[in-house]
C-alpha positions as CSV (number, residue, x, y, z in Angstrom):
1,X,13.5,-1.2,-27.6
2,X,14.7,-4.9,-28.2
3,X,15.1,-7.1,-25.5
4,X,13.9,-4.8,-23.1
5,X,13.2,-6.8,-19.5
6,X,10.9,-4.8,-17.0
7,X,9.9,-5.8,-13.6
8,X,6.8,-4.2,-11.7
9,X,6.7,-4.6,-7.8
10,X,3.8,-3.3,-5.9
11,X,4.2,-3.2,-2.0
12,X,2.4,-2.4,1.1
13,X,4.7,-0.7,3.8
14,X,4.2,0.1,7.4
15,X,5.9,3.7,8.5
16,X,5.2,4.7,11.8
17,X,5.5,8.8,12.3
18,X,6.9,9.7,16.1
19,X,4.6,12.8,17.3
20,X,5.9,15.2,19.9
21,X,5.0,13.7,22.6
22,X,7.0,10.4,21.7
23,X,3.7,8.7,20.6
24,X,3.7,7.0,17.5
25,X,1.0,6.5,14.7
26,X,1.0,4.3,12.0
27,X,1.3,5.7,8.8
28,X,0.4,2.6,6.1
29,X,1.7,3.6,2.4
30,X,1.2,1.9,-0.7
31,X,4.5,1.9,-3.6
32,X,5.1,0.7,-6.8
33,X,8.6,0.4,-7.8
34,X,9.3,0.3,-11.9
35,X,12.5,-2.0,-12.6
36,X,14.6,-1.9,-15.8
37,X,17.2,-4.6,-16.9
38,X,20.4,-3.1,-18.2
39,X,23.9,-4.1,-19.0
40,X,24.7,-3.1,-15.5
41,X,22.3,-5.0,-14.1
42,X,18.7,-4.2,-12.4
43,X,17.9,-0.1,-12.3
44,X,14.5,1.5,-10.7
45,X,13.6,4.0,-13.3
46,X,10.1,4.8,-11.8
47,X,8.5,5.2,-8.4
48,X,5.6,6.0,-6.5
49,X,4.0,5.7,-3.1
50,X,1.0,7.7,-1.6
51,X,-0.8,6.7,1.8
52,X,-2.5,3.5,1.5
53,X,-6.7,4.1,1.6
54,X,-8.5,4.0,4.9
55,X,-9.4,0.5,6.4
56,X,-13.2,0.6,6.5
57,X,-14.8,-0.3,9.8
58,X,-16.6,-3.2,10.6
59,X,-19.7,-3.3,8.4
60,X,-22.9,-2.4,10.7
61,X,-24.9,-5.1,12.5
62,X,-28.1,-5.4,11.4
63,X,-31.0,-6.6,13.8
64,X,-32.5,-10.2,13.2
65,X,-36.1,-10.2,11.6
66,X,-39.0,-9.5,13.4
67,X,-41.7,-12.3,13.1
68,X,-45.1,-11.5,14.4
69,X,-47.3,-14.8,14.4
């Protein structure tokens, strides 16, 4: 299509899911939206969202090298 204008928007969203006890736990989401510019303005034509990968824990701390003299 000649003159087509697209925009891609990638975002990291933070949602909270409320449990039965009233406690909330974080639910990070990664989303991608694709927009097409039309004569009527920008229109979202694709939306995809999925859970964000878990954050890696801290790297294990290595013991300092041992020197024997």
